[in-house]
PATOR-990146 format. One record per residue (C-alpha): residue in one letter; x, y, z. Coordinates in steps of 0.05 Angstrom, whole numbers, padded with zeros to 5 digits, always signed. Layout:
! residues N
aXYZ...
END
This chain:
! residues 325
x+00000+00000+00000x+00028+00068-00019x+00038+00129+00026x-00018+00165-00011x-00066+00109+00001x-00047+00106+00074x-00062+00180+00079x-00129+00171+00045x-00148+00116+00092x-00128+00157+00153x-00168+00216+00127x-00230+00175+00112x-00289+00189+00159x-00300+00138+00213x-00362+00095+00200x-00421+00109+00246x-00436+00055+00296x-00508+00078+00300x-00554+00099+00243x-00572+00165+00277x-00539+00225+00311x-00535+00205+00384x-00532+00277+00409x-00599+00291+00375x-00636+00234+00410x-00601+00235+00478x-00642+00290+00510x-00710+00269+00481x-00694+00198+00502x-00676+00220+00572x-00740+00260+00578x-00780+00199+00555x-00744+00155+00605x-00759+00204+00662x-00832+00206+00640x-00837+00130+00642x-00803+00126+00710x-00845+00181+00743x-00909+00156+00709x-00898+00086+00737x-00885+00114+00807x-00944+00162+00806x-00999+00154+00754x-01019+00227+00764x-00956+00247+00727x-00989+00237+00659x-01054+00271+00678x-01072+00332+00636x-01078+00374+00700x-01006+00357+00719x-00979+00369+00649x-01012+00437+00645x-00983+00454+00713x-00914+00435+00688x-00924+00482+00628x-00946+00539+00674x-00890+00530+00723x-00835+00522+00671x-00857+00581+00628x-00817+00631+00668x-00754+00589+00664x-00766+00579+00590x-00771+00654+00577x-00707+00668+00617x-00671+00612+00580x-00686+00644+00512x-00648+00707+00530x-00594+00666+00563x-00584+00625+00500x-00571+00688+00459x-00522+00714+00512x-00483+00649+00516x-00481+00636+00441x-00453+00706+00432x-00396+00689+00478x-00423+00722+00541x-00470+00705+00598x-00526+00741+00635x-00527+00730+00710x-00577+00786+00723x-00642+00755+00696x-00666+00728+00763x-00659+00795+00796x-00693+00830+00737x-00754+00788+00753x-00757+00822+00821x-00751+00891+00789x-00807+00876+00740x-00850+00846+00796x-00841+00906+00840x-00842+00964+00791x-00894+00931+00746x-00939+00919+00806x-00933+00991+00828x-00954+01015+00759x-01010+00964+00756x-01038+00991+00821x-01029+01064+00800x-01046+01063+00726x-01080+00998+00708x-01066+00935+00668x-01034+00959+00603x-00988+01013+00631x-00966+00964+00686x-00949+00908+00638x-00913+00954+00589x-00876+00991+00644x-00852+00926+00677x-00825+00899+00611x-00792+00965+00594x-00757+00967+00662x-00724+00900+00650x-00707+00917+00578x-00675+00982+00601x-00633+00944+00653x-00611+00896+00598x-00593+00956+00555x-00549+00984+00610x-00513+00918+00616x-00507+00913+00541x-00479+00983+00535x-00426+00970+00587x-00407+00903+00556x-00405+00933+00486x-00368+00997+00502x-00319+00976+00556x-00271+00919+00569x-00310+00895+00630x-00328+00821+00619x-00402+00803+00614x-00396+00759+00676x-00375+00819+00719x-00425+00868+00688x-00485+00823+00696x-00462+00801+00765x-00462+00874+00785x-00531+00883+00753x-00556+00823+00793x-00539+00858+00858x-00561+00926+00834x-00629+00902+00810x-00643+00861+00872x-00622+00919+00917x-00668+00965+00878x-00727+00919+00887x-00715+00916+00963x-00703+00991+00969x-00765+01012+00930x-00811+00967+00972x-00774+00966+01038x-00773+00891+01032x-00849+00886+01033x-00894+00858+00977x-00935+00903+00933x-01009+00884+00937x-01075+00908+00909x-01062+00890+00837x-01121+00888+00788x-01149+00818+00784x-01150+00821+00707x-01076+00807+00705x-01087+00737+00734x-01109+00714+00665x-01037+00719+00641x-01011+00670+00693x-01072+00628+00709x-01116+00633+00646x-01125+00584+00589x-01133+00587+00514x-01178+00528+00504x-01142+00469+00536x-01074+00505+00536x-01048+00547+00594x-01033+00619+00574x-00962+00620+00603x-00945+00558+00562x-00972+00591+00499x-00932+00654+00513x-00868+00613+00522x-00882+00572+00459x-00893+00634+00417x-00830+00665+00445x-00789+00603+00429x-00815+00601+00357x-00799+00675+00346x-00731+00670+00379x-00713+00608+00339x-00730+00645+00275x-00688+00704+00298x-00628+00662+00315x-00630+00615+00255x-00662+00655+00198x-00636+00726+00204x-00570+00762+00195x-00572+00782+00268x-00573+00709+00288x-00514+00693+00242x-00475+00751+00272x-00489+00725+00343x-00458+00658+00324x-00400+00694+00290x-00386+00736+00352x-00386+00676+00397x-00343+00634+00350x-00288+00685+00338x-00300+00757+00356x-00236+00782+00322x-00256+00748+00257x-00327+00777+00263x-00298+00847+00269x-00251+00835+00210x-00312+00812+00170x-00344+00880+00181x-00396+00859+00234x-00415+00914+00282x-00400+00872+00343x-00414+00928+00393x-00484+00939+00367x-00502+00865+00365x-00475+00853+00436x-00518+00911+00460x-00580+00882+00426x-00567+00813+00455x-00572+00839+00526x-00632+00883+00509x-00665+00819+00484x-00646+00781+00547x-00675+00838+00589x-00739+00838+00548x-00747+00762+00559x-00737+00772+00633x-00790+00827+00631x-00842+00782+00600x-00824+00727+00650x-00831+00777+00706x-00901+00796+00684x-00921+00722+00681x-00895+00707+00751x-00927+00770+00779x-00994+00751+00750x-00989+00683+00783x-00974+00711+00852x-01019+00773+00843x-00967+00814+00881x-00900+00846+00872x-00846+00807+00908x-00775+00834+00917x-00751+00763+00932x-00779+00731+00869x-00731+00699+00820x-00674+00681+00868x-00628+00629+00836x-00670+00627+00772x-00611+00655+00733x-00573+00592+00751x-00630+00547+00728x-00633+00586+00662x-00558+00575+00652x-00568+00502+00670x-00623+00493+00618x-00579+00523+00564x-00519+00480+00584x-00561+00416+00590x-00586+00432+00520x-00514+00427+00495x-00499+00501+00482x-00424+00512+00487x-00407+00559+00545x-00351+00590+00504x-00401+00613+00451x-00409+00603+00377x-00452+00540+00381x-00522+00527+00408x-00595+00519+00390x-00660+00542+00420x-00691+00475+00405x-00638+00442+00449x-00649+00496+00502x-00723+00478+00501x-00704+00405+00515x-00660+00430+00572x-00719+00468+00602x-00763+00406+00596x-00711+00364+00631x-00709+00411+00691x-00785+00420+00692x-00801+00346+00687x-00748+00327+00737x-00772+00378+00788x-00845+00360+00779x-00833+00285+00780x-00790+00288+00843x-00844+00330+00877x-00897+00279+00859x-00857+00223+00891x-00843+00267+00952x-00768+00276+00944x-00738+00332+00986x-00724+00398+00950x-00653+00393+00977x-00643+00326+00942x-00671+00358+00878x-00615+00409+00879x-00564+00353+00884x-00596+00315+00826x-00599+00376+00781x-00527+00394+00797x-00505+00324+00779x-00543+00326+00714x-00510+00392+00695x-00440+00362+00706x-00458+00299+00667x-00488+00341+00610x-00427+00385+00603x-00381+00324+00607x-00421+00288+00553x-00419+00350+00509x-00343+00356+00515x-00335+00282+00500x-00380+00289+00439x-00340+00348+00412x-00274+00312+00422x-00299+00253+00382x-00319+00300+00326x-00250+00334+00325
END
């Protein structure tokens, strides 16, 4: 055999052991397995009432995870989204009480979008890393929520807002519909527009993106505005469920949003990721939490289980990428 033929053999792609892409079926398969296990342990798991409850409860995490996906794919991260929920809950509730439904909803979403814009401006115009900027915004936003309310909840909201968090459109819960529409729109934005392509380019190689003529500063700014907007919508949903403004709402939810994105296989370094995979990550966390509650597992144990799954998911993703290389 000649040297050229040896080279050709070495360069030939390895044959697949399986007739499908394992990384595309691993998460759906894991979700199906969890469903079978929890359904066998508690028949109520598959009831329509329970499934709609899962959709309602996971809608806030789903909305936060959309913005987090854009931030991580772009090569950054947004640690502030949980605290932005508190700002929306408090300021939106105050405006709901003072001015009514529409001004309260719009004002709450605008408050979170403005906070995202501040983070985006600092990230785009300075050398401060996104981790530090959004960590600072996490503390600033939470402190603002406590300062404005004195640590007390805002009550007396108009009952009409409850429809957003507790209403239904036919058999479907309104929060689930909102999250589904948001996922479809965000997936189109990330996959079908020039903005989405530029987000991938920034995360993959920012220097190359700049050399290609992409306005990296502007697109970074918009990414964090979008993350703030998603947090604003999530804040309105959670406020409508509690019918009050709570300065403590959203604590640790930023970590769950990051977990959903990571479990979905988005690379923390940026440049690779998918909102469809993020949706699977959200479903994993939602089904796991609901199923463990149904079989009366302690919330402390749930934290341990979710943490272990995050580590395994990242390890599996690294192993998969090394095999591809």
